[in-house]
N, C-alpha and C positions, 0 to 999 in steps of 0.2 A: 504494499499500499504506499502511496505517495501523499505526503501532507502538502497542501497548497494554501497559502494565505490569500484572502480575498477581502474586498470591501463591497458592501451593498449600499447603493445610493438610489435616490428617487428624485425625479423632476416632474412636478404636477401629477404625481401618481404613477407615472411610468417608472418602473424600478429596474435596476441594472446591476450586474456583477462586474466589478472592475478588479483587475489584477495586474501587477507589474510584470514586465516582460520576462524577468527571471523566473517568476512563478509559472507563467504560461509555458516556458520552455520545458518545464518538468513533465508536462502532459500534452505537449504539442502534437505528438503522434496519435493522440486519442480524439483530436478534433476532426470533423465536426460532430461526431456522435456524442462526445462528452458534453457538448453544449446543450443538447436536448436534456440530458440527465441533470445537469447543474441547474437549468432553468425550470425544471419540473417543480411545481408548487407542493407536491405531496411527498416526493422521494428525493428531492434535491434542495438547493437553496431557494429557488423560486425567483424568477425574473423574466422581464420581457426581452433581455438580450445580454450579451457579454462584450466588454470592451477591453482592449489591451493596447497600451501606448508602445510605439516602436520608433526608435531613432533610425531613420533611413535617409542618408544624405542624397540619394538619387532622386528623391521627391522634391528637393529644393524647398522643403517646408521644415518648420521646427520639429514637428512630429508627424508620424503616420499612425492611423489607428487600424486595428483589426476589429471587425464588428461581426459577431454571430448573433442571429436572431434565435428566438426560443425553439424554432423548428429545425435548427441546425444550419439553415441557409445563411448566406451572407447578403448584406444589403448596402446600398450606396450611402445612405445618409439617415440620421435620426436626430431631430432637433433637440428634444429633451435629453437624449443620451449625450449629445455634444456638450450641453451645459454641465452635466455630471462629469463627463470626461475632462473638461477644462478645469473644473475645480479640483478634481482628484490630482491631475498632473501639476497644478500650481501648488496645492497643499503638500504634495509629496516631493516638491522641488525637482520634479522631472524636467520642468521648465522654470526659469528664474525671472520671468516677466509676466505681467498680468494679461497682456495682449499678445497672442502668438498665432501661428498658422498651423493648420492640421490638414494633412493630405488624406482625402477620403475618396470613395468611389464616385462621389459627385463633384470631385475637384477640390480646390483649396478653400477651406473654410476658416474664418477668422473669429475666434471667441475672445472675449475680454472678461476677466474676473473683476467685478466692480468692488469698491471699498466696502460696501455692505454685504459682499459675498454673493449677491445675485450675479448672474452671468448674462452678458449681452453677446449675441452671436450675429455676425454678419453672415446671413445665409446665402448670399449671392443673388443673382438675378433669376426670376422665375423663367421657366422654359414653357413657351406657349405654342410653338410649332407642333402640329399633331404628330408628324413623323419622328420628332425628337423626344416626345413625352415617354414612350410611344403610345399613339392613339390612332385607331383606324378610321375615325370619323373624318368627314371632309372639313370640319371646323372644330375648334376646341371649346367654343362657348355655346351654351344653349342647344346642345345636340340631343336628339331623342334616343332613348335607350329603352328597349322592351325586354324585360327579364322572363317573359312568359306568363307573368301574373299581373304585373303593374308596369305602367309606362312612366318613365322618369325623364326629366330634362336635366342633362348633366353638363358640367364644366370640367374639362380636363386641363390640369396644370401639373407641371413637374417642378419640384424643388430639389432636383437630383434624384428623386424617386417619384413614380407616377401617383397622382391623386385624382379622384373623381369627386367633385364637389356638387352637392345637390341642395338647393334651397327649398325649405319646407314652408308650408302655410302656418299662420299663427295658431290654428286649431289642430295642427298635427303634432304628434309626439316624435320628435326627431330621434330620441334614444330608442324607442320601440321600433322605429323604421330601420335603424342601424342593425339591431339584433335580428330582425326578420329578413332583410334583403341584402345585408352587407356581404355575406358569403357569395351569393349568386352574382352580385355586381363585381366583386373582386376577380372572379373567374370568367367574366364576360369576354367574348371574343373581340370586342372593341379594344381590349387592353392586352396585347400580346405578351407582356411581361407581368400580367396581373396588376392589380392596383389597390391602393389604400382608398377608403371611401369615407367621406365626411358628409353627414346630414346637418345642415346649418339653419338655425333660426335667427333671423335678424331682429335684435331687440331695439336698436337705435342706430344712428349713423356712426356711433362710437363704440358699439358693443354688440357682440354676437354670442350665441350659444352653439357649441359644436359637439356632436356625438360621433365617435370615431370607430370604424371597423378597420383595423390595421392589417395590411398584407402579411400573411404568415403568422399572425398572432390572434386575430379575431377582435372582439370588443376589448378595448383598452381604456384606461382612465384618461389618457391624453396622448397627443401626438404633435410634436413641435412643428415638423414639416407640414402636417395637416392643418395646423392653425395658420401657418403662413400661406398655404395654398388657398384656404378658405377666405382669408382677407384679400388676397390678390383677386380671386374670383368675384368677391363682393364689390371691390372697388371698380373692376372692369364692367360690372353690371350696374354701376351707379347707385349701389345700395349703401355704401359706407364711405367715410372720410379716410384720410391717410394714416391715422393713428387709431388703432382699435384694441379694445380690451376683449380678449377671447376667453370665454368661460368654458371649461372642460370639467368632467366629473372629478378629476383629481386636483383641480386648482385653476388659476388664471394666468394668462400670459399677455404681455403687451407686444403687439405686432405693428411695425411701421413700414410703410411703403409709399414712396413719393410718386409712383407711377399712375398712369391713367390710360384710357383707351387710345389716346393719341401718341403717347410715349411710354413704353414699358421698360426702358433701359435704366432701371434703378435697382439697387440691391434691397433685399428685404432684411429688416432688423428685428430680432426676437429677443425679448428680455424676460427672465423669470428666475425662480429659485432653483438651487441644486443642493439637496440636503443629504446628509449621511443617515443611514438607517442603522447599520452595525458593521463591525469587522469580525472576521473569524478565520478559522482554519478548518478545512474539510479534507477528509481522507479519501483518496481516489485509487 
């Protein structure tokens, strides 16, 4: 048996296992299967994913991350995970500055650990071209999707990973809709790499409520890239202003985007907490 030190953290209710690279190397040959076991909430630590910081000069970034989802797959980006990753690396002195660059599957991301220990992340520019999301529809906004039971009007946005944003009516329960239809939409043929799904209720021009079905995870308490994609879609549809409070079951995030339907060439900024849950040692 091998003993591995780990840290568990959460951001807006998304929880993650983080381990230093030396600990990861002890069990590297067991991945990705071991990721499923570690993330299991009954027989493992329990988490939505695992992050490992790697120093890789070839990336021309301060750090690279290894990211495994709960089903053992890898993914390009996770906003809430990036906040936890950034604070973990800063607190562990893996980096010696508050603002640094991280090489991810979605490109170079720039997190900043603020003085109050919240983390602001420059999430980069949203990807709106259907073929780059990827999305098989002829346009990315207000496109019809029929899942065999119900017709939806969907908005496809990528924040380094694909998102399907659906705006609901005031009298609809967006959380119930996510549970009922999230899986079918995740696997719809319109999304060749599958998709995350957000059911969004607009409260005001400065506030929205989001229910998330996360690709590879199912219902989750939050999704940082999903919050970003939801705000981008809301702004492009003329529903929200450029700074929006996003309420998720696990907490709230602040999302800022200066873009509009005429000019989308702006980075999305996400600010929220990254908190420790506990540290431990597990035998594998």
